RODO-2510 file (C-alpha; in nm, 4 decimals, decimal comma):
residues 465
     n   res          X          Y          Z
     1     x   -10,1961    -6,8799     0,5394
     2     x    -9,9651    -6,7164     0,7910
     3     x    -9,7724    -6,4785     0,6373
     4     x    -9,5866    -6,4069     0,9351
     5     x    -9,2040    -6,3215     0,8299
     6     x    -8,8822    -6,4599     1,0588
     7     x    -8,7006    -6,2423     1,2421
     8     x    -8,3720    -6,1336     1,0486
     9     x    -8,0668    -6,2996     1,2195
    10     x    -7,7998    -6,0414     1,3325
    11     x    -7,4451    -6,0431     1,2357
    12     x    -7,3298    -6,2490     1,5458
    13     x    -7,5963    -6,5142     1,4867
    14     x    -7,4856    -6,5448     1,1240
    15     x    -7,1407    -6,6266     1,2555
    16     x    -7,2523    -6,8357     1,4742
    17     x    -7,4836    -7,0252     1,2477
    18     x    -7,1840    -7,0783     1,0200
    19     x    -6,9529    -7,1847     1,2857
    20     x    -7,1683    -7,4823     1,3951
    21     x    -7,1031    -7,6121     1,0701
    22     x    -6,7204    -7,5778     1,0954
    23     x    -6,7437    -7,7183     1,4364
    24     x    -6,9003    -8,0056     1,2621
    25     x    -6,6669    -8,0597     0,9952
    26     x    -6,3741    -8,0029     1,2536
    27     x    -6,5349    -8,3717     1,4494
    28     x    -6,5145    -8,5202     1,0949
    29     x    -6,1493    -8,4255     1,0456
    30     x    -6,0157    -8,4595     1,3960
    31     x    -6,0251    -8,7060     1,6454
    32     x    -6,0550    -8,5298     1,9970
    33     x    -5,8863    -8,7769     2,2072
    34     x    -5,5787    -8,7905     1,9672
    35     x    -5,6053    -8,4388     1,9875
    36     x    -5,5595    -8,4353     2,3304
    37     x    -5,2741    -8,6358     2,3627
    38     x    -5,0948    -8,4215     2,0835
    39     x    -5,1293    -8,0794     2,2880
    40     x    -4,8765    -7,9525     2,5675
    41     x    -4,9595    -7,7005     2,8501
    42     x    -4,8295    -7,3927     2,8208
    43     x    -4,8681    -7,1958     3,1627
    44     x    -5,0065    -6,8334     3,1153
    45     x    -5,2167    -6,6246     3,3600
    46     x    -5,3287    -6,3156     3,1652
    47     x    -5,3348    -6,0960     3,4987
    48     x    -5,0072    -6,1859     3,6006
    49     x    -4,8790    -6,0580     3,2875
    50     x    -5,0772    -5,7317     3,2436
    51     x    -4,9988    -5,6241     3,5858
    52     x    -4,6372    -5,6722     3,4878
    53     x    -4,6979    -5,4523     3,1489
    54     x    -4,8546    -5,1407     3,1689
    55     x    -5,0042    -5,0312     2,9304
    56     x    -5,0903    -5,3615     2,8198
    57     x    -5,1477    -5,3896     2,4563
    58     x    -5,3485    -5,6484     2,2511
    59     x    -5,2278    -5,5914     1,8742
    60     x    -5,4592    -5,7579     1,6238
    61     x    -5,3558    -5,9506     1,2911
    62     x    -5,7370    -5,9538     1,1443
    63     x    -5,7129    -5,8967     0,6756
    64     x    -6,1023    -5,8216     0,7098
    65     x    -6,4237    -5,7717     0,8725
    66     x    -6,7974    -5,7888     0,8281
    67     x    -6,8610    -5,4437     0,8486
    68     x    -6,5727    -5,2906     0,6793
    69     x    -6,4836    -5,5773     0,4103
    70     x    -6,1194    -5,6262     0,3528
    71     x    -5,8360    -5,4353     0,5605
    72     x    -5,5735    -5,5545     0,4116
    73     x    -5,5685    -5,8659     0,2974
    74     x    -5,2717    -5,9688     0,1786
    75     x    -5,0683    -5,8842     0,4877
    76     x    -4,7226    -6,0687     0,5803
    77     x    -4,8314    -6,2304     0,9036
    78     x    -4,5046    -6,3060     1,0488
    79     x    -4,3805    -5,9375     0,9590
    80     x    -4,6679    -5,7484     1,0660
    81     x    -4,6751    -5,9533     1,4120
    82     x    -4,2873    -5,9156     1,4549
    83     x    -4,3586    -5,5352     1,4103
    84     x    -4,6409    -5,5374     1,6958
    85     x    -4,3692    -5,6777     1,9221
    86     x    -4,1113    -5,4843     1,8497
    87     x    -4,3525    -5,2072     1,8717
    88     x    -4,4420    -5,2890     2,2268
    89     x    -4,7764    -5,5021     2,2319
    90     x    -4,7762    -5,7783     2,5542
    91     x    -5,0017    -5,9843     2,3229
    92     x    -5,0773    -6,0649     1,9684
    93     x    -5,4364    -6,1244     1,8749
    94     x    -5,4892    -6,3685     1,5475
    95     x    -5,8179    -6,4069     1,3698
    96     x    -5,8703    -6,7565     1,2824
    97     x    -6,1939    -6,7191     1,1682
    98     x    -6,2195    -6,7464     0,7604
    99     x    -6,5504    -6,6717     0,6114
   100     x    -6,5945    -6,3135     0,7625
   101     x    -6,2402    -6,2247     0,9030
   102     x    -5,9625    -6,4004     0,6470
   103     x    -5,8068    -6,5675     0,9390
   104     x    -5,6739    -6,9376     0,9534
   105     x    -5,4991    -7,1409     1,2100
   106     x    -5,2191    -7,1322     0,9864
   107     x    -5,2069    -6,7215     1,0753
   108     x    -5,1864    -6,8621     1,4191
   109     x    -4,8973    -7,0836     1,3986
   110     x    -4,7013    -6,8417     1,1960
   111     x    -4,7563    -6,5857     1,4884
   112     x    -4,6889    -6,8466     1,7868
   113     x    -4,3472    -6,9333     1,6194
   114     x    -4,2556    -6,6131     1,5164
   115     x    -4,3199    -6,4860     1,8957
   116     x    -4,1101    -6,7960     2,0460
   117     x    -3,9441    -6,6838     2,3477
   118     x    -4,0341    -6,3122     2,3447
   119     x    -4,2644    -6,3128     2,6325
   120     x    -4,5224    -6,1665     2,3970
   121     x    -4,8961    -6,3825     2,4405
   122     x    -5,0855    -6,5033     2,1544
   123     x    -5,4439    -6,4989     2,1787
   124     x    -5,6615    -6,7170     1,9516
   125     x    -5,9748    -6,5136     1,8696
   126     x    -6,2859    -6,6938     1,6847
   127     x    -6,6419    -6,7587     1,8122
   128     x    -6,5571    -7,0019     2,0551
   129     x    -6,8302    -7,2865     2,0859
   130     x    -6,6968    -7,6065     2,1592
   131     x    -6,3490    -7,7572     2,3394
   132     x    -6,2801    -7,8912     1,9780
   133     x    -6,1653    -7,4916     1,9105
   134     x    -5,9863    -7,4753     2,1830
   135     x    -5,7331    -7,7874     2,1856
   136     x    -5,6988    -7,6774     1,8209
   137     x    -5,6069    -7,3257     1,9325
   138     x    -5,3594    -7,4835     2,1780
   139     x    -5,2174    -7,7045     1,8781
   140     x    -5,1535    -7,4414     1,6950
   141     x    -4,9296    -7,2357     1,9299
   142     x    -5,1981    -6,9744     2,1246
   143     x    -5,1339    -6,9017     2,4958
   144     x    -5,4811    -6,7690     2,5136
   145     x    -5,8516    -6,7887     2,4017
   146     x    -6,1352    -6,5293     2,3647
   147     x    -6,4983    -6,6371     2,4943
   148     x    -6,8286    -6,4432     2,4041
   149     x    -7,0420    -6,3960     2,6801
   150     x    -7,3467    -6,3328     2,4203
   151     x    -7,2653    -6,6616     2,2672
   152     x    -7,2516    -6,8787     2,5919
   153     x    -7,4921    -6,9284     2,8148
   154     x    -7,2815    -6,9070     3,1704
   155     x    -7,2265    -7,2641     3,2605
   156     x    -7,1080    -7,3479     2,9009
   157     x    -6,8324    -7,0504     2,9330
   158     x    -6,6891    -7,1652     3,2622
   159     x    -6,6861    -7,5028     3,1183
   160     x    -6,5032    -7,3630     2,8483
   161     x    -6,3039    -7,1635     3,0193
   162     x    -6,1716    -7,4832     3,2994
   163     x    -6,0763    -7,6373     2,9659
   164     x    -5,8251    -7,3706     2,8504
   165     x    -5,7078    -7,3517     3,2108
   166     x    -5,6742    -7,7961     3,1888
   167     x    -5,4079    -7,7177     2,8842
   168     x    -5,2215    -7,4377     3,0699
   169     x    -5,4037    -7,1571     2,8448
   170     x    -5,5854    -6,8517     3,0224
   171     x    -5,9231    -6,7200     2,9017
   172     x    -6,0190    -6,3136     2,7966
   173     x    -6,3595    -6,3223     2,8805
   174     x    -6,5892    -6,0548     2,6599
   175     x    -6,9014    -5,8879     2,7230
   176     x    -7,0787    -5,5852     2,5260
   177     x    -7,3160    -5,4485     2,8488
   178     x    -7,4212    -5,4848     3,1847
   179     x    -7,7111    -5,7324     3,0740
   180     x    -7,4233    -5,9773     2,9492
   181     x    -7,1687    -5,8845     3,2475
   182     x    -7,4455    -5,9620     3,5196
   183     x    -7,5161    -6,3084     3,3394
   184     x    -7,1582    -6,4162     3,4883
   185     x    -7,0700    -6,1932     3,7192
   186     x    -7,0421    -6,4811     3,9511
   187     x    -6,7874    -6,7005     3,7852
   188     x    -6,4486    -6,6346     3,9413
   189     x    -6,2643    -6,5144     3,5984
   190     x    -6,0023    -6,2287     3,6489
   191     x    -6,0006    -6,0427     3,3571
   192     x    -6,2961    -5,8891     3,1178
   193     x    -6,3110    -5,7166     2,8132
   194     x    -6,5562    -5,4940     2,7269
   195     x    -6,6048    -5,4960     2,3337
   196     x    -6,7186    -5,1279     2,2430
   197     x    -6,8743    -5,2594     1,9295
   198     x    -7,1874    -5,4522     1,9096
   199     x    -7,1357    -5,8163     1,7293
   200     x    -7,4815    -5,7807     1,6463
   201     x    -7,4833    -5,4774     1,4061
   202     x    -7,0995    -5,3947     1,4407
   203     x    -7,1996    -5,0648     1,5546
   204     x    -6,9000    -4,8717     1,7767
   205     x    -6,9611    -4,6765     2,0668
   206     x    -6,6556    -4,5852     2,2733
   207     x    -6,7787    -4,4654     2,5489
   208     x    -6,9562    -4,8500     2,6279
   209     x    -6,6453    -4,9615     2,8082
   210     x    -6,6846    -4,6246     3,0778
   211     x    -7,0142    -4,7311     3,1619
   212     x    -6,9274    -5,0433     3,3016
   213     x    -6,5885    -4,9720     3,4571
   214     x    -6,7317    -4,9000     3,7798
   215     x    -6,8964    -5,2022     3,7958
   216     x    -6,6210    -5,4268     3,6596
   217     x    -6,3623    -5,2505     3,8732
   218     x    -6,5788    -5,3160     4,2265
   219     x    -6,5303    -5,6905     4,1339
   220     x    -6,1717    -5,6459     4,1322
   221     x    -6,1331    -5,7577     3,7985
   222     x    -5,8658    -5,6171     3,5375
   223     x    -6,0475    -5,4605     3,1782
   224     x    -5,9688    -5,4622     2,8563
   225     x    -6,0909    -5,2383     2,6293
   226     x    -6,1732    -5,3846     2,2985
   227     x    -6,2790    -5,2354     1,9378
   228     x    -6,2636    -4,8882     1,8188
   229     x    -5,9496    -4,7306     1,9074
   230     x    -5,8173    -4,6114     1,5575
   231     x    -5,6031    -4,3093     1,7062
   232     x    -5,4264    -4,1249     1,9973
   233     x    -5,7625    -3,9153     2,0398
   234     x    -5,9664    -4,2305     2,0822
   235     x    -5,7200    -4,3518     2,3367
   236     x    -5,8178    -4,0468     2,5741
   237     x    -6,1584    -4,1494     2,5598
   238     x    -6,1259    -4,5258     2,6862
   239     x    -5,7387    -4,5289     2,8637
   240     x    -5,8537    -4,3757     3,1945
   241     x    -6,0655    -4,7062     3,3273
   242     x    -5,8595    -4,9603     3,1026
   243     x    -5,5592    -5,1897     3,2043
   244     x    -5,5517    -5,3203     2,8422
   245     x    -5,6424    -5,1836     2,4726
   246     x    -5,7397    -5,4370     2,2339
   247     x    -5,6262    -5,2597     1,8697
   248     x    -5,7039    -5,4117     1,5657
   249     x    -5,8118    -5,2283     1,2233
   250     x    -5,6077    -4,9297     1,3301
   251     x    -5,2938    -5,1308     1,3297
   252     x    -5,3718    -5,3020     1,0659
   253     x    -5,4176    -4,9790     0,8003
   254     x    -5,1127    -4,8212     1,0284
   255     x    -4,8138    -4,7912     0,7739
   256     x    -4,5956    -4,6745     1,0951
   257     x    -4,6733    -4,9413     1,4297
   258     x    -4,3798    -4,7984     1,6465
   259     x    -4,5150    -4,3718     1,6613
   260     x    -4,8525    -4,5502     1,6399
   261     x    -4,7832    -4,7617     1,9721
   262     x    -4,5567    -4,4718     2,1134
   263     x    -4,8483    -4,1980     2,1007
   264     x    -5,0262    -4,4226     2,3314
   265     x    -4,7864    -4,5337     2,5532
   266     x    -4,6729    -4,1720     2,6130
   267     x    -5,0460    -4,1713     2,8437
   268     x    -5,2686    -3,8689     2,8671
   269     x    -5,3289    -3,5642     2,6201
   270     x    -5,5482    -3,2607     2,6087
   271     x    -5,7496    -3,3154     2,3169
   272     x    -5,8080    -2,9995     2,0562
   273     x    -6,1600    -3,0218     1,8513
   274     x    -6,1846    -2,6852     1,6671
   275     x    -6,4854    -2,6123     1,5515
   276     x    -6,6686    -2,3661     1,2824
   277     x    -6,4628    -2,4706     0,9833
   278     x    -6,5681    -2,3269     0,6915
   279     x    -6,3195    -2,4493     0,4386
   280     x    -5,9761    -2,6517     0,4440
   281     x    -5,8210    -2,6424     0,7954
   282     x    -5,5608    -2,4180     0,8097
   283     x    -5,3797    -2,5965     1,1462
   284     x    -5,4387    -2,9361     1,2409
   285     x    -5,6692    -3,0506     1,5227
   286     x    -5,7607    -3,3891     1,6811
   287     x    -6,1550    -3,2685     1,5418
   288     x    -6,2498    -3,0702     1,2894
   289     x    -6,6202    -2,9627     1,3175
   290     x    -6,8393    -2,8453     1,0196
   291     x    -7,1126    -2,6924     1,1398
   292     x    -7,5077    -2,7703     0,9515
   293     x    -7,7241    -2,6145     1,1737
   294     x    -7,9709    -2,3454     1,0213
   295     x    -7,9519    -2,1657     1,3726
   296     x    -7,5606    -2,0826     1,3640
   297     x    -7,3728    -1,8378     1,1982
   298     x    -7,1061    -2,0391     1,0791
   299     x    -7,2874    -2,2926     0,9183
   300     x    -7,0424    -2,4335     0,6086
   301     x    -7,1236    -2,3284     0,1993
   302     x    -7,1890    -2,7107     0,1008
   303     x    -7,0806    -2,5729    -0,2547
   304     x    -6,7637    -2,4979    -0,0504
   305     x    -6,7820    -2,9046     0,0826
   306     x    -6,8394    -3,0253    -0,2594
   307     x    -6,4907    -2,9328    -0,3395
   308     x    -6,3008    -2,9750    -0,0450
   309     x    -6,1117    -3,3466     0,0178
   310     x    -6,2995    -3,4050     0,3780
   311     x    -6,0192    -3,5183     0,6589
   312     x    -6,0657    -3,8146     0,8187
   313     x    -6,1210    -3,6576     1,1538
   314     x    -6,4319    -3,4248     1,0421
   315     x    -6,7154    -3,3987     1,2644
   316     x    -7,0580    -3,2977     1,0707
   317     x    -7,2324    -3,0917     1,3758
   318     x    -7,5716    -3,0683     1,3759
   319     x    -7,8085    -2,8722     1,5958
   320     x    -8,1536    -2,8226     1,6044
   321     x    -8,1109    -3,0472     1,2761
   322     x    -8,4551    -3,2927     1,2098
   323     x    -8,3232    -3,6682     1,1623
   324     x    -8,4164    -3,5864     0,7964
   325     x    -8,1673    -3,3261     0,7492
   326     x    -7,9097    -3,5531     0,9519
   327     x    -7,9727    -3,8901     0,7277
   328     x    -7,9247    -3,6610     0,3875
   329     x    -7,6296    -3,4507     0,5073
   330     x    -7,4377    -3,8459     0,6024
   331     x    -7,5933    -3,9487     0,2563
   332     x    -7,4447    -3,6866     0,0671
   333     x    -7,0673    -3,6508     0,2649
   334     x    -6,8342    -3,8721     0,3768
   335     x    -6,8311    -3,7978     0,7834
   336     x    -6,7384    -4,0883     0,9870
   337     x    -6,8189    -3,8788     1,2969
   338     x    -7,0718    -3,6460     1,3588
   339     x    -7,1965    -3,4298     1,6654
   340     x    -7,5592    -3,4347     1,7978
   341     x    -7,7015    -3,2283     2,0893
   342     x    -7,9001    -3,4726     2,3563
   343     x    -8,2397    -3,1987     2,3522
   344     x    -8,2460    -3,2746     1,9628
   345     x    -8,2262    -3,6722     1,9717
   346     x    -8,3077    -4,0018     2,1012
   347     x    -8,1245    -4,2684     2,1843
   348     x    -8,3034    -4,5134     1,9772
   349     x    -8,1542    -4,2745     1,6665
   350     x    -7,8359    -4,2664     1,7774
   351     x    -7,8127    -4,6249     1,7952
   352     x    -7,9627    -4,6298     1,4144
   353     x    -7,6245    -4,4405     1,2778
   354     x    -7,3614    -4,6425     1,2131
   355     x    -7,1218    -4,3627     1,2714
   356     x    -6,9156    -4,1977     1,5173
   357     x    -7,1529    -3,9944     1,7972
   358     x    -7,0118    -3,7124     1,9750
   359     x    -7,2881    -3,6128     2,2016
   360     x    -7,3231    -3,2639     2,3129
   361     x    -7,5255    -3,0537     2,5919
   362     x    -7,6291    -2,6943     2,7022
   363     x    -7,5724    -2,7045     3,0420
   364     x    -7,7876    -2,4861     3,2320
   365     x    -7,8178    -2,6272     3,5505
   366     x    -7,6686    -2,9237     3,6902
   367     x    -7,9436    -3,1371     3,7009
   368     x    -7,9258    -3,1177     3,2835
   369     x    -7,6487    -3,3759     3,2773
   370     x    -7,9111    -3,6132     3,4152
   371     x    -8,0097    -3,6529     3,0329
   372     x    -7,6985    -3,7697     2,8770
   373     x    -7,6768    -4,1035     3,1010
   374     x    -7,9509    -4,2491     2,8387
   375     x    -7,6885    -4,1821     2,6004
   376     x    -7,3959    -4,2840     2,7786
   377     x    -7,3561    -4,6333     2,6436
   378     x    -7,3783    -4,5382     2,2576
   379     x    -7,2077    -4,2613     2,2227
   380     x    -6,8076    -4,2163     2,2023
   381     x    -6,7731    -3,8734     2,3442
   382     x    -6,9390    -3,5958     2,5674
   383     x    -6,8756    -3,2371     2,4793
   384     x    -7,0694    -3,0310     2,7824
   385     x    -7,1917    -2,6533     2,6365
   386     x    -7,2437    -2,3144     2,7111
   387     x    -7,6507    -2,2159     2,7427
   388     x    -7,6762    -2,1008     2,3893
   389     x    -7,4266    -2,3397     2,1664
   390     x    -7,1810    -2,1062     1,9457
   391     x    -7,2837    -1,7911     2,1503
   392     x    -6,9170    -1,7645     2,2624
   393     x    -7,1193    -1,7547     2,6801
   394     x    -6,9291    -1,9997     2,9174
   395     x    -7,1102    -2,2466     3,1120
   396     x    -7,2451    -2,0813     3,3745
   397     x    -7,3308    -2,3620     3,6417
   398     x    -7,1103    -2,5898     3,8107
   399     x    -7,0550    -2,9155     3,6814
   400     x    -6,9824    -3,1955     3,9358
   401     x    -6,5559    -3,2047     3,9318
   402     x    -6,6012    -3,6206     3,8804
   403     x    -6,8581    -3,6235     3,6067
   404     x    -6,8435    -4,0009     3,5306
   405     x    -6,7515    -3,9825     3,1604
   406     x    -6,4494    -3,8265     2,9530
   407     x    -6,5595    -3,5179     2,8075
   408     x    -6,4709    -3,2057     2,5588
   409     x    -6,5550    -2,8752     2,7589
   410     x    -6,6787    -2,5723     2,5435
   411     x    -6,8403    -2,2532     2,5911
   412     x    -6,6552    -1,9113     2,5883
   413     x    -6,3159    -2,0988     2,5810
   414     x    -5,9840    -1,9598     2,4236
   415     x    -5,6291    -1,9190     2,4676
   416     x    -5,6155    -1,7114     2,7707
   417     x    -5,8446    -1,9726     3,0127
   418     x    -5,7699    -2,3277     2,8813
   419     x    -5,6922    -2,4403     3,2401
   420     x    -6,0754    -2,4403     3,3007
   421     x    -6,0455    -2,7978     3,1663
   422     x    -5,8078    -2,9133     3,5053
   423     x    -6,1150    -2,8760     3,6961
   424     x    -6,2405    -3,1929     3,5676
   425     x    -6,1038    -3,5435     3,6296
   426     x    -6,2646    -3,6820     3,3327
   427     x    -6,2373    -3,3368     3,1086
   428     x    -5,9675    -3,4697     2,8269
   429     x    -5,9665    -3,1603     2,5547
   430     x    -6,2056    -2,8660     2,4611
   431     x    -6,4101    -2,7539     2,1966
   432     x    -6,3511    -2,4159     2,0440
   433     x    -6,5331    -2,1699     1,8078
   434     x    -6,5281    -1,8132     1,8624
   435     x    -6,2225    -1,8604     2,0717
   436     x    -6,0205    -1,9170     1,7001
   437     x    -6,2032    -1,6265     1,5209
   438     x    -6,1227    -1,3084     1,4287
   439     x    -6,3545    -1,0805     1,3054
   440     x    -6,5977    -1,4072     1,2748
   441     x    -6,3041    -1,5488     1,0435
   442     x    -6,1190    -1,8770     1,1501
   443     x    -5,7865    -1,7295     1,2631
   444     x    -5,4412    -1,9903     1,1951
   445     x    -5,2356    -1,7996     1,4410
   446     x    -5,5533    -1,8312     1,7082
   447     x    -5,5635    -2,2153     1,6256
   448     x    -5,1952    -2,2341     1,6663
   449     x    -5,1934    -2,0692     2,0031
   450     x    -5,4839    -2,2853     2,0938
   451     x    -5,3035    -2,5713     2,0308
   452     x    -4,9473    -2,4700     2,1590
   453     x    -5,1712    -2,4052     2,5060
   454     x    -5,2937    -2,7411     2,5320
   455     x    -4,9419    -2,8925     2,4222
   456     x    -4,7960    -2,6828     2,7414
   457     x    -5,0854    -2,8023     2,9585
   458     x    -5,0143    -3,1416     2,8681
   459     x    -4,6516    -3,1538     2,9746
   460     x    -4,7346    -3,0003     3,2803
   461     x    -4,9841    -3,2400     3,3842
   462     x    -4,7967    -3,5483     3,2228
   463     x    -4,7151    -3,6876     3,5712
   464     x    -5,0710    -3,6309     3,7191
   465     x    -5,2872    -3,7649     3,4511
***
């Protein structure tokens, strides 16, 4: 008897299987020829609209997701999308998938009516496999559709795009990796979305869009960064290469949409990671590092952690910890972000984690930077550190001024030498440990000085950045 097991379906494959059943039901319910007669064209060109509105934000209405469950189950569609409009969104994305995202064509209709005449585009976001879905999207008021390369072969994708164009609609074409892009690169679509979320596993890595940006730019396409942008710190990671930004979960959970958008529209700012915390933080920072390395004098007392409500921007820092130690710690404490060192882990281990990953590297020689390339598509941010992490020693070798990915600079930084970040095109902030301590203890005054120093630098460099 053959006991071979059938491979487990990925999340995307499961969604596609359900979608094919839905499409069959749609054909039983609607007559395609009749739909073609009922729809009216909506002449829209996404590229032109994006070029007129910078930065271009696509705000998403999404009730739930396969990875997070219900996000905002009872949100009022009209109120939410009008808040997006008033905050400055250039487009609103509406999920119409019901089983996995809690959406509907009714949500799409309400959105299109609420935004009529506003100039804000309406994107139907679904797993489009058939022309029937495009006609229904237009019937319910969509200006744009999403076409996912992971679901469609190039010929099918282009045929569906042409169907949309025949209705005056446009399409946002989406890929996740370079392989998917190469398969459709020859097609004449003007705007590409890079989904930082892998739809097969629903794991997110913000640096994904940065790894594809050069290729997309060389082809003269506009680039939209999709997924994983929860706050203004995340925005700094993707803003340098992107023309547009699709934001969903962060907005659906945000009570005050207007300031949320204003933080983004303000542009670049230098981030502050305070590392070596051993209790409640005395001063707010963009990232708060709690060290779990046995080799660190700043190792956090886990008895303290048990009574500490971890902030959402807390980072579990590991250095020379083995895989079991890392997994055990993440099972015990609700960290959503980890910091790892490139010499300690493999890309496969990184991909096995469902937390955000900040990847650090002690830089002894310029050639050390080559170690980061295998990790680039699967992490959220890099840290370039001194030769001995945690020692307060500065990096003693030359970092190329055009190091290609966003990173935080670490190693011997304090309020007096923050301007070191100005040397690097893609340095977006600092990681400070010894520079915020007095006699080995985190000093609130020094944290405030670093924070204020970065704010002043933000003001001085706002025009350039």
